[in-house]
Each structure stands twice: as C-alpha cells, then as structure tokens.
DRENRONU-104353 format. One record per residue: residue number from 1; x, y, z of N, C-alpha, C in turn. Coordinates in steps of 0.1 Angstrom, whole numbers, padded with zeros to 4 digits. Atoms other than C-alpha are relative to their C-alpha. Layout:
% residues N
(NUM; (X; Y; Z); (X; Y; Z); (X; Y; Z))
...
END
This chain:
% residues 234
(1; (0006; 0013; -0002); (1300; 0988; 1108); (-0005; -0005; -0014))
(2; (0005; 0007; 0012); (1292; 0963; 1080); (-0011; -0010; 0003))
(3; (0011; 0010; -0001); (1262; 0942; 1074); (0004; -0013; -0006))
(4; (-0003; 0014; 0006); (1264; 0904; 1068); (-0008; -0002; -0012))
(5; (0006; 0003; 0013); (1257; 0897; 1032); (-0002; -0015; -0002))
(6; (0004; 0014; 0001); (1238; 0864; 1027); (0000; -0004; -0015))
(7; (0001; 0003; 0014); (1235; 0866; 0989); (0002; 0013; -0008))
(8; (-0001; -0012; 0008); (1245; 0889; 0961); (0003; -0005; -0015))
(9; (-0003; 0002; 0014); (1244; 0889; 0923); (-0001; 0014; -0007))
(10; (0000; -0013; 0007); (1241; 0916; 0896); (-0013; 0008; 0002))
(11; (0014; -0006; -0001); (1204; 0923; 0904); (-0004; 0003; 0014))
(12; (0005; -0002; -0013); (1199; 0920; 0941); (0010; -0005; 0011))
(13; (-0008; 0004; -0011); (1215; 0915; 0975); (-0009; -0003; 0012))
(14; (0008; 0003; -0012); (1202; 0899; 1007); (0010; 0001; 0012))
(15; (-0008; -0002; -0012); (1215; 0908; 1041); (-0007; -0006; 0013))
(16; (0005; 0004; -0013); (1211; 0897; 1077); (-0003; 0013; 0008))
(17; (0003; -0013; -0007); (1192; 0926; 1094); (0002; -0003; 0015))
(18; (-0002; 0002; -0014); (1203; 0929; 1130); (-0013; 0005; 0007))
(19; (0011; -0004; -0009); (1177; 0932; 1158); (0002; 0014; 0004))
(20; (-0001; -0013; -0004); (1170; 0968; 1166); (0003; 0010; -0011))
(21; (-0002; -0009; 0012); (1178; 0982; 1131); (-0013; 0002; -0008))
(22; (0011; -0002; 0010); (1153; 0998; 1108); (0006; -0004; -0014))
(23; (-0005; 0003; 0014); (1154; 0987; 1071); (0004; 0013; -0007))
(24; (-0004; -0013; 0006); (1155; 1024; 1060); (-0003; 0011; 0010))
(25; (0001; -0011; -0010); (1156; 1058; 1077); (-0014; 0004; 0002))
(26; (0014; -0003; -0004); (1125; 1069; 1095); (0000; 0012; 0009))
(27; (0002; -0011; -0009); (1113; 1100; 1113); (-0002; -0004; 0014))
(28; (0003; 0004; -0014); (1105; 1079; 1143); (0012; 0000; 0009))
(29; (-0012; -0001; -0008); (1141; 1078; 1154); (0012; 0003; -0010))
(30; (-0010; -0004; 0010); (1166; 1097; 1133); (0014; -0004; 0004))
(31; (-0014; 0005; -0004); (1196; 1084; 1153); (0001; -0015; 0000))
(32; (-0001; 0015; 0000); (1187; 1047; 1150); (0008; -0005; -0012))
(33; (-0008; 0006; 0010); (1208; 1024; 1129); (-0010; -0005; -0011))
(34; (0009; 0003; 0011); (1193; 1018; 1094); (0008; -0008; -0010))
(35; (-0007; 0009; 0009); (1202; 0991; 1069); (0004; 0006; -0013))
(36; (-0002; -0005; 0013); (1198; 1010; 1037); (0012; 0009; -0002))
(37; (-0012; -0009; 0002); (1224; 1038; 1041); (0013; -0008; 0003))
(38; (-0012; 0007; -0003); (1249; 1014; 1057); (0003; -0010; -0012))
(39; (-0003; 0009; 0012); (1245; 0989; 1028); (0004; 0008; -0012))
(40; (-0004; -0008; 0012); (1247; 1016; 1002); (0015; 0004; 0001))
(41; (-0014; -0004; -0001); (1280; 1028; 1016); (0009; -0013; 0000))
(42; (-0007; 0012; 0001); (1292; 0992; 1020); (0003; -0005; -0014))
(43; (-0001; 0005; 0014); (1285; 0983; 0984); (0005; 0011; -0010))
(44; (-0004; -0011; 0009); (1293; 1017; 0969); (-0009; 0003; -0011))
(45; (0010; -0003; 0010); (1261; 1019; 0950); (-0014; 0001; 0007))
(46; (0014; -0002; -0005); (1224; 1027; 0955); (-0007; -0013; 0001))
(47; (0008; 0012; -0001); (1201; 1000; 0968); (-0015; 0004; 0002))
(48; (0014; -0002; 0000); (1163; 0997; 0967); (-0007; -0010; 0009))
(49; (0007; 0010; -0008); (1143; 0981; 0995); (-0013; -0005; -0007))
(50; (0012; 0005; 0006); (1115; 0958; 0984); (-0010; -0006; 0010))
(51; (0009; 0004; -0010); (1101; 0947; 1017); (0006; 0005; 0014))
(52; (-0005; -0005; -0013); (1105; 0955; 1054); (-0001; -0011; 0011))
(53; (0002; 0007; -0013); (1109; 0938; 1088); (-0001; 0010; 0011))
(54; (0001; -0009; -0012); (1099; 0953; 1121); (0014; 0002; 0006))
(55; (-0013; -0004; -0006); (1127; 0970; 1140); (0006; -0011; 0008))
(56; (-0005; 0010; -0010); (1129; 0942; 1166); (0002; -0014; -0007))
(57; (-0002; 0013; 0007); (1129; 0914; 1140); (0013; -0001; -0007))
(58; (-0013; 0002; 0008); (1162; 0901; 1127); (-0003; -0010; -0011))
(59; (0001; 0010; 0011); (1168; 0880; 1096); (0002; 0006; -0014))
(60; (-0003; -0003; 0014); (1170; 0881; 1058); (-0009; 0011; -0005))
(61; (0006; -0011; 0007); (1161; 0912; 1039); (0006; 0002; -0013))
(62; (-0004; -0002; 0014); (1162; 0917; 1002); (0001; 0015; -0004))
(63; (-0001; -0013; 0006); (1174; 0948; 0984); (0003; -0002; -0015))
(64; (-0003; 0000; 0015); (1173; 0954; 0946); (0011; 0009; -0002))
(65; (-0011; -0009; 0004); (1203; 0969; 0929); (-0004; 0009; -0012))
(66; (0005; -0009; 0011); (1182; 0985; 0901); (-0015; 0002; 0002))
(67; (0014; -0003; -0002); (1148; 1002; 0901); (-0010; -0010; -0006))
(68; (0009; 0010; 0007); (1132; 0977; 0876); (0000; -0013; 0008))
(69; (0000; 0012; -0008); (1143; 0948; 0898); (-0009; 0002; 0013))
(70; (0008; -0003; -0012); (1127; 0965; 0928); (-0015; -0001; -0004))
(71; (0014; 0001; 0004); (1094; 0968; 0909); (-0004; -0014; -0003))
(72; (0003; 0014; 0002); (1095; 0932; 0898); (-0002; -0008; 0013))
(73; (0001; 0007; -0013); (1101; 0919; 0933); (-0012; 0005; 0008))
(74; (0011; -0005; -0007); (1076; 0943; 0947); (-0013; -0005; -0004))
(75; (0013; 0006; 0005); (1049; 0930; 0924); (-0001; -0015; 0004))
(76; (0001; 0014; -0004); (1058; 0894; 0934); (-0005; 0000; 0015))
(77; (0005; -0001; -0014); (1053; 0904; 0971); (-0015; 0002; 0000))
(78; (0015; -0004; 0000); (1019; 0920; 0963); (-0008; -0012; -0005))
(79; (0007; 0011; 0006); (1009; 0889; 0943); (0001; -0013; 0009))
(80; (-0001; 0011; -0009); (1018; 0866; 0972); (0008; -0012; -0006))
(81; (-0009; 0010; 0006); (1045; 0848; 0952); (0013; -0003; 0007))
(82; (-0013; 0001; -0008); (1072; 0850; 0978); (-0002; -0009; 0012))
(83; (0000; 0008; -0012); (1079; 0823; 1003); (0007; 0007; 0011))
(84; (-0006; -0007; -0012); (1086; 0837; 1038); (-0002; -0010; 0012))
(85; (0000; 0008; -0012); (1095; 0817; 1069); (0006; 0008; 0011))
(86; (-0005; -0007; -0012); (1100; 0830; 1104); (0001; -0011; 0011))
(87; (0000; 0008; -0012); (1110; 0813; 1137); (-0002; 0010; 0012))
(88; (0002; -0008; -0012); (1098; 0826; 1170); (-0002; -0009; 0012))
(89; (0003; 0007; -0013); (1095; 0816; 1207); (-0012; 0007; 0006))
(90; (0013; -0005; -0004); (1060; 0820; 1220); (-0004; -0006; 0014))
(91; (0005; 0004; -0013); (1042; 0816; 1254); (-0009; -0012; -0003))
(92; (0010; 0011; 0001); (1024; 0783; 1259); (0003; -0011; -0010))
(93; (-0002; 0011; 0009); (1020; 0751; 1240); (-0009; 0003; -0012))
(94; (0007; -0001; 0012); (1010; 0756; 1204); (-0006; -0013; -0005))
(95; (0005; 0012; 0008); (0988; 0732; 1183); (0011; -0004; -0009))
(96; (-0010; 0005; 0009); (1009; 0711; 1160); (0001; 0009; -0013))
(97; (0000; -0009; 0012); (0999; 0733; 1130); (-0013; 0007; -0001))
(98; (0013; -0007; 0002); (0972; 0757; 1119); (0002; 0012; -0009))
(99; (0000; -0012; 0008); (0962; 0787; 1099); (-0008; 0011; 0008))
(100; (0006; -0012; -0007); (0954; 0821; 1115); (-0005; 0009; -0011))
(101; (0006; -0009; 0010); (0929; 0840; 1094); (-0008; 0010; 0008))
(102; (0006; -0010; -0009); (0923; 0871; 1114); (0003; 0014; -0005))
(103; (-0002; -0013; 0005); (0918; 0905; 1100); (0002; 0010; 0012))
(104; (-0002; -0010; -0010); (0930; 0935; 1120); (0003; 0014; -0007))
(105; (-0003; -0013; 0005); (0937; 0972; 1116); (0015; 0003; 0003))
(106; (-0014; -0003; -0002); (0974; 0978; 1111); (0002; 0015; 0005))
(107; (-0003; -0014; -0005); (0990; 1010; 1126); (-0002; 0010; -0012))
(108; (0002; -0011; 0010); (0980; 1042; 1107); (-0009; -0003; -0011))
(109; (0010; 0003; 0010); (0951; 1026; 1088); (-0013; 0002; 0007))
(110; (0013; -0004; -0006); (0914; 1033; 1092); (-0009; -0012; 0001))
(111; (0009; 0012; 0000); (0899; 0998; 1086); (0008; -0013; 0000))
(112; (-0006; 0013; 0000); (0907; 0961; 1091); (0004; -0005; -0014))
(113; (-0004; 0006; 0013); (0926; 0942; 1064); (0002; -0015; 0002))
(114; (-0002; 0015; -0001); (0928; 0905; 1056); (0014; -0003; 0004))
(115; (-0013; 0004; -0004); (0957; 0888; 1073); (0000; -0015; 0002))
(116; (-0001; 0015; -0001); (0967; 0851; 1070); (0014; -0005; 0003))
(117; (-0013; 0006; -0004); (0995; 0832; 1087); (-0002; -0015; 0002))
(118; (-0001; 0014; -0004); (1002; 0795; 1086); (0011; -0003; 0010))
(119; (-0010; 0002; -0010); (1022; 0780; 1114); (0002; -0015; 0003))
(120; (-0003; 0013; -0005); (1038; 0748; 1127); (0007; 0001; 0013))
(121; (-0007; 0000; -0013); (1049; 0740; 1162); (0012; -0010; -0002))
(122; (-0012; 0008; 0002); (1085; 0727; 1160); (0007; -0005; 0013))
(123; (-0006; 0005; -0013); (1092; 0721; 1197); (-0007; 0007; 0012))
(124; (0006; -0006; -0012); (1079; 0727; 1232); (0009; -0003; 0012))
(125; (-0007; 0002; -0012); (1094; 0730; 1267); (-0008; 0005; 0012))
(126; (0007; -0004; -0012); (1081; 0732; 1302); (0011; 0002; 0011))
(127; (-0011; -0004; -0009); (1103; 0750; 1328); (-0006; 0000; 0014))
(128; (0005; 0001; -0014); (1099; 0745; 1366); (0000; 0014; 0007))
(129; (0000; -0013; -0006); (1094; 0782; 1373); (-0014; 0006; -0001))
(130; (0013; -0006; 0000); (1062; 0800; 1383); (0001; 0014; -0007))
(131; (0000; -0013; 0007); (1056; 0829; 1359); (-0015; 0004; -0002))
(132; (0014; -0004; 0000); (1024; 0848; 1363); (-0008; -0009; 0009))
(133; (0009; 0007; -0009); (0996; 0827; 1377); (0002; -0016; 0000))
(134; (-0002; 0015; 0001); (1009; 0792; 1368); (0013; -0004; 0007))
(135; (-0011; 0005; -0008); (1034; 0770; 1387); (0012; -0003; -0009))
(136; (-0010; 0002; 0010); (1054; 0762; 1355); (-0001; 0009; -0012))
(137; (0000; -0009; 0011); (1063; 0781; 1324); (0001; -0009; -0013))
(138; (-0001; 0008; 0013); (1056; 0766; 1289); (0002; 0009; -0012))
(139; (-0004; -0007; 0012); (1070; 0777; 1256); (0000; -0009; -0012))
(140; (-0001; 0007; 0012); (1069; 0767; 1220); (0009; 0007; -0010))
(141; (-0008; -0005; 0011); (1092; 0771; 1190); (-0009; 0000; -0012))
(142; (0010; -0001; 0010); (1070; 0783; 1162); (0006; 0004; -0013))
(143; (-0003; -0003; 0013); (1076; 0783; 1125); (-0012; 0007; -0007))
(144; (0011; -0007; 0006); (1054; 0809; 1108); (0003; 0003; -0014))
(145; (-0001; -0003; 0015); (1047; 0813; 1071); (-0011; 0010; -0003))
(146; (0010; -0010; 0003); (1028; 0845; 1065); (-0004; 0000; -0015))
(147; (0005; 0000; 0014); (1006; 0844; 1034); (-0002; 0014; -0005))
(148; (0000; -0014; 0003); (0999; 0881; 1035); (0011; 0007; 0007))
(149; (-0012; -0007; -0006); (1024; 0907; 1046); (-0004; 0013; 0007))
(150; (0005; -0012; -0007); (1007; 0931; 1070); (0010; 0004; 0011))
(151; (-0009; -0005; -0011); (1026; 0953; 1095); (-0003; -0007; 0013))
(152; (0001; 0007; -0013); (1032; 0934; 1128); (-0009; -0012; -0001))
(153; (0010; 0011; 0002); (1012; 0905; 1113); (0003; -0012; 0009))
(154; (-0002; 0012; -0009); (1029; 0876; 1131); (-0001; 0003; 0014))
(155; (0001; -0004; -0014); (1031; 0895; 1163); (-0015; 0001; 0004))
(156; (0014; -0002; -0003); (0994; 0904; 1162); (-0007; -0014; 0000))
(157; (0006; 0013; 0001); (0984; 0869; 1151); (0003; -0009; 0012))
(158; (-0004; 0007; -0012); (1004; 0853; 1180); (-0008; 0005; 0012))
(159; (0008; -0005; -0012); (0987; 0876; 1205); (-0014; -0004; -0001))
(160; (0014; 0004; 0002); (0953; 0868; 1189); (-0002; -0015; 0005))
(161; (0001; 0014; -0005); (0960; 0831; 1196); (0002; -0002; 0015))
(162; (-0004; 0001; -0014); (0970; 0839; 1232); (0013; -0007; 0002))
(163; (-0014; 0005; -0001); (1005; 0827; 1224); (0010; 0011; -0004))
(164; (-0009; -0011; 0005); (1024; 0860; 1223); (0014; -0003; -0001))
(165; (-0015; 0002; 0002); (1060; 0862; 1212); (0007; 0006; 0012))
(166; (-0008; -0005; -0011); (1085; 0865; 1239); (0009; 0012; -0004))
(167; (-0008; -0012; 0003); (1102; 0899; 1240); (-0009; 0011; -0007))
(168; (0009; -0010; 0007); (1072; 0917; 1224); (-0006; 0009; 0010))
(169; (0004; -0009; -0010); (1067; 0947; 1245); (-0013; 0007; -0003))
(170; (0012; -0006; 0004); (1037; 0959; 1225); (-0012; -0009; 0001))
(171; (0011; 0009; 0001); (1016; 0928; 1221); (0002; -0012; 0009))
(172; (-0004; 0012; -0007); (1033; 0904; 1245); (-0004; 0000; 0015))
(173; (0003; 0002; -0014); (1032; 0893; 1281); (0012; 0004; 0008))
(174; (-0011; -0006; -0007); (1054; 0914; 1304); (0006; -0009; 0010))
(175; (-0006; 0009; -0010); (1058; 0887; 1330); (0010; -0010; -0006))
(176; (-0009; 0010; 0007); (1073; 0862; 1305); (0012; 0008; -0006))
(177; (-0012; -0008; 0005); (1094; 0890; 1289); (0010; 0002; 0011))
(178; (-0009; -0003; -0011); (1108; 0898; 1323); (0007; -0013; 0005))
(179; (-0006; 0013; -0003); (1114; 0861; 1330); (0012; -0003; -0009))
(180; (-0010; 0002; 0009); (1135; 0858; 1299); (0012; 0009; 0002))
(181; (-0011; -0009; -0003); (1155; 0889; 1308); (0008; -0004; 0012))
(182; (-0007; 0003; -0012); (1163; 0877; 1343); (0007; -0014; 0000))
(183; (-0005; 0014; 0000); (1169; 0840; 1336); (0010; -0003; -0012))
(184; (-0008; 0004; 0012); (1184; 0840; 1301); (0007; 0012; -0006))
(185; (-0006; -0012; 0005); (1196; 0876; 1296); (-0004; 0003; -0014))
(186; (0006; -0003; 0014); (1174; 0879; 1265); (-0011; 0010; 0002))
(187; (0010; -0010; 0000); (1154; 0911; 1261); (-0006; 0003; -0013))
(188; (0004; -0003; 0014); (1150; 0912; 1223); (-0013; -0007; -0003))
(189; (0012; 0007; 0006); (1119; 0902; 1203); (0005; -0013; -0006))
(190; (-0005; 0013; 0004); (1123; 0865; 1197); (-0008; -0004; -0013))
(191; (0006; 0002; 0014); (1112; 0867; 1160); (0010; 0002; -0010))
(192; (-0011; 0000; 0009); (1136; 0859; 1132); (-0005; -0004; -0014))
(193; (0003; 0004; 0014); (1131; 0859; 1094); (0011; -0009; -0005))
(194; (-0010; 0010; 0002); (1149; 0827; 1086); (0002; -0004; -0015))
(195; (0000; 0004; 0014); (1141; 0821; 1049); (-0009; 0008; -0009))
(196; (0008; -0007; 0010); (1129; 0839; 1018); (0002; -0007; -0013))
(197; (-0001; 0007; 0012); (1122; 0822; 0985); (-0008; 0008; -0011))
(198; (0006; -0008; 0011); (1113; 0838; 0951); (0005; -0005; -0013))
(199; (-0004; 0002; 0013); (1115; 0834; 0914); (0010; 0012; -0004))
(200; (-0010; -0010; 0003); (1147; 0853; 0904); (-0006; 0010; -0011))
(201; (0006; -0009; 0009); (1135; 0885; 0886); (0006; 0000; -0014))
(202; (-0007; 0000; 0013); (1160; 0880; 0857); (-0001; -0014; -0006))
(203; (-0001; 0014; 0005); (1165; 0842; 0853); (-0013; -0008; 0001))
(204; (0012; 0008; -0003); (1132; 0830; 0867); (0003; -0012; 0009))
(205; (-0004; 0011; -0008); (1151; 0804; 0887); (-0005; 0002; 0015))
(206; (0004; -0001; -0014); (1136; 0796; 0921); (0012; 0001; 0009))
(207; (-0012; -0004; -0008); (1160; 0811; 0947); (-0005; 0000; 0015))
(208; (0003; 0000; -0015); (1159; 0805; 0985); (0013; 0005; 0007))
(209; (-0011; -0006; -0008); (1181; 0825; 1009); (-0004; -0002; 0015))
(210; (0002; 0003; -0014); (1184; 0815; 1046); (0009; 0009; 0008))
(211; (-0007; -0008; -0009); (1196; 0836; 1075); (0004; -0009; 0013))
(212; (-0003; 0008; -0012); (1215; 0820; 1105); (-0007; 0006; 0012))
(213; (0006; -0004; -0012); (1200; 0821; 1139); (0011; 0007; 0009))
(214; (-0010; -0007; -0008); (1218; 0846; 1162); (0005; -0009; 0012))
(215; (-0006; 0009; -0010); (1241; 0830; 1187); (-0007; -0001; 0014))
(216; (0007; 0001; -0012); (1222; 0839; 1219); (-0013; -0008; -0001))
(217; (0012; 0007; 0002); (1191; 0824; 1205); (0003; -0015; -0003))
(218; (-0004; 0013; 0001); (1209; 0793; 1194); (0003; -0007; 0013))
(219; (-0003; 0006; -0013); (1222; 0788; 1229); (-0013; -0002; 0008))
(220; (0013; 0002; -0007); (1186; 0793; 1243); (-0006; -0013; -0005))
(221; (0006; 0012; 0006); (1174; 0766; 1219); (0007; -0012; 0005))
(222; (-0007; 0011; -0005); (1201; 0743; 1231); (-0004; -0003; 0014))
(223; (0005; 0001; -0014); (1190; 0749; 1267); (-0014; -0007; 0000))
(224; (0014; 0005; 0000); (1154; 0740; 1257); (-0001; -0013; -0008))
(225; (0000; 0013; 0007); (1164; 0709; 1237); (-0005; 0001; -0014))
(226; (0005; -0003; 0014); (1155; 0724; 1203); (0010; -0001; -0011))
(227; (-0011; -0001; 0010); (1188; 0719; 1185); (-0004; -0008; -0013))
(228; (0003; 0007; 0012); (1175; 0692; 1162); (-0012; 0006; -0008))
(229; (0011; -0007; 0006); (1143; 0712; 1155); (0006; 0011; -0009))
(230; (-0006; -0011; 0007); (1165; 0741; 1144); (0007; -0005; -0013))
(231; (-0007; 0006; 0011); (1187; 0719; 1122); (-0009; -0005; -0011))
(232; (0010; 0005; 0011); (1157; 0704; 1104); (-0006; 0011; -0008))
(233; (0008; -0011; 0007); (1143; 0738; 1095); (0009; 0010; -0006))
(234; (-0010; -0010; 0005); (1175; 0757; 1085); (0009; -0006; -0011))
END
C-alpha cells in the first residue's frame, strides 16, 4: 500500500494520512497501519515526524527528511508559528465564529494545560429526522484553527461547546453517531486536517499544503448543500 504524497522537496514531504492510521508505530495496537514505516519504505529513506494527528483524523501530515529539518519544524510548532486548519461536522448549529479558550487535562498528564481553538461555521443543515430528544437533527460544517496543539484538542473543545464531532466515540453523541452510520453509512470521525502552512525551514518562503476531502465526505457535503462552502475553503 502507498500513501498519497501531497508535497515533496529535498527537505520534507507531506502526505494524506488515512482515517484509522497512526502517524507512527505505537504499543497501543502493534498490528495497526502506521504512516511512518510505510512512507519510509515508499521513499526508500528515513523520515522524521514533526507532529501528529489522532488515529481517526485524516488529512495532511508533515515529515522531515533530515533531523535538523525536524528540529526546525518542531520549534515552529512549539512557537505557534504554524497555520493549521481542520474541517469537521458537528452536532447542532454553531455560532458564526468564535474562540474556545478552555484548559483541560490531556490523556496521561497530571494537570490542565492551556488550549485555544478559533472556529468559523461554514454551513448548517436541518434534517427531518428525530435523533435523541428532538424532532429534527441539526448539524454544522466547522472550520477549526487550533492555536495550541494539545492532544484531542478540537474534539475536546467541540464537546465543551456541546457541539460534539460526529463519529467521535469518546467525546461525542452516540445517538447522532448511530444516525450517520444508519442513514449515510459513515462511521468514521468527521474531522479532517485540510491545510497546513509554515515558513519553509530552508528558504523561509511561506508554504501552504492542502489535503483533499475524502470522497464519502464530499458526497455527504453535497447532500447537505455544502459544496460551495467546501470549494471556498479548499
């Protein structure tokens, strides 16, 4: 199996991480598919991860091709100099835009940490189906721009807003998750890393890399009338 390469030069490579894959090998599931060893074999050289996505999140992931490039990009992430954009489908009608400034304790940590996410609502839909205690089901297309980079940040922040991401079995709403499985045959986490921007570690040129929306989610957005919203943001 090969990974889709979105960008490559002498210093770094960006791939489209599939939903369900880890970025690198983990003791949590030694049989799971992992991007790093597959990409290493695909390119025939060692690669160095500089950030992560949750297993259920798909989208653009950067790998450095040299250790010093990994250190430079890692420092840029730590200094909040990286542009990150995600698209997600959430329960309910979001406000037009906002900032979530909500500290929480990530997994395997002992105390809460600062976490900030900006967001815009890019579209809404109301479906004539009773889900849970309401007669209709409402959903929003959310563009999230995390300022910090905590584990599960967007998922936790959406749950904090009471607009959980569809398909999130840990922080989400099982009734709406089941509705999407039965009506749209979608069981994955509807969270996608669509764009990453950074100053190139060698040239300093601002570089942006975008990832395409997976086909099943494109078709879902067409059903919901969100095609123009997707086109405007990708």
